[in-house]
N, C-alpha and C positions, 0 to 999 in steps of 0.2 A: 478460295483454296484451291488449286488439286494438292490429287495424292502424293506428289517429289515432291512439294512443298510442306508435307504433313510426314513425310518419311524426315524428309531435311532440320525439319524441329523436335523430331523425336531424338535422332539423330545430339543432336548439339544439345538439347535437354536431361540426354542420356552420360552424355561427356560429363558436361558441371558439377551431375549427381558425383560419379566417379573422382568427380573431386572435391566435393564437400564432402561426399566421404574419408578419402584421403587425411584431408584438414581436419573431422573429426576425430579421427584416431590420434592427430595430433594436440588438439586444443585440452587445456585441461581445467576444471572448473571444481573450486573448492570449495566445502563453504562446512560450515562450526557448528560445535552448538556446547550448553552446560559455560555460555561465557564465553569459550574461547577453549573454555577443557578437554574438547574430544576435535579433530576436525581431518572430513576427510576427504579427498584429491580424487574424480572420477572427469576417463577422457571423453570427446563429446560426442560422447557413442554412452554415457553411464557407465560403462565399465567401473571397479574400484581398483585404481594405480595404488594412493597410498593410506596409510592412516595414523596417526600426529598425534599419539595421549598424553597430557599435562600428567604424570610424576604424582600431586596433588591430590587428584580420580580420585588416585589409584589403592583404596579397601580392601582388603579381603573377606574386611565383612560386608561388603555391603556392593555383591557382582555384579548385582541385579540395575543398580544406579549406570554404571560405566554399561553393563551392556546397552539400558537406554538409550547414552548416551552415543553411546555410538552408530546403532542406529539412524538416528537422528539427523545426527550428521554424512551417515549415506545420503538415506531419501529426501534429505535437505538441497548435496549435491545432484545425486539423481532428476531431480526434479528439473535442476537452475540445468543441466545439461539439457536435459531433454526439449527444453524452451531454447537452446541456439542449436539444435535442431532442428526445432517444426520454423522455429530462422529464417534458416536460413534454405531450407525445405523452401518456405511458401516461397524466396526467392526465383529459385527455381519452375515452378509451380506456377508464377504466375495470377490466372483466373481462373486457374483445376481447383477444383474441389481438394482442400485439405482438411487432415490429416491424409496422407494417401500413408497404406502400411505397405515397408518394404520389409520382406526378412531378413531377421535376423539382427535385424533394430528396432530396439523396449517393444 
């Protein structure tokens, strides 16, 4: 493989990664906790986009439980988004070592 081919492959890979990052911005991943009492939605990069809380779980006497449910839902949604991200990056990376650390992502 000569240098020109290597540069071309690098440019193609960079283009594919840019496209994937744009798609990840549009991707939505949700996860719930407490049997569906709290649902968190994140984008494909893991940024929180929304939280839905069932009103029956709101108990002024037990705010700590609600906090735990919110944290659990967000963590699970971010883990799912990370899996989506890693799967997409593996497609681009081919045989290269993964995970590659990209600035600003996870």
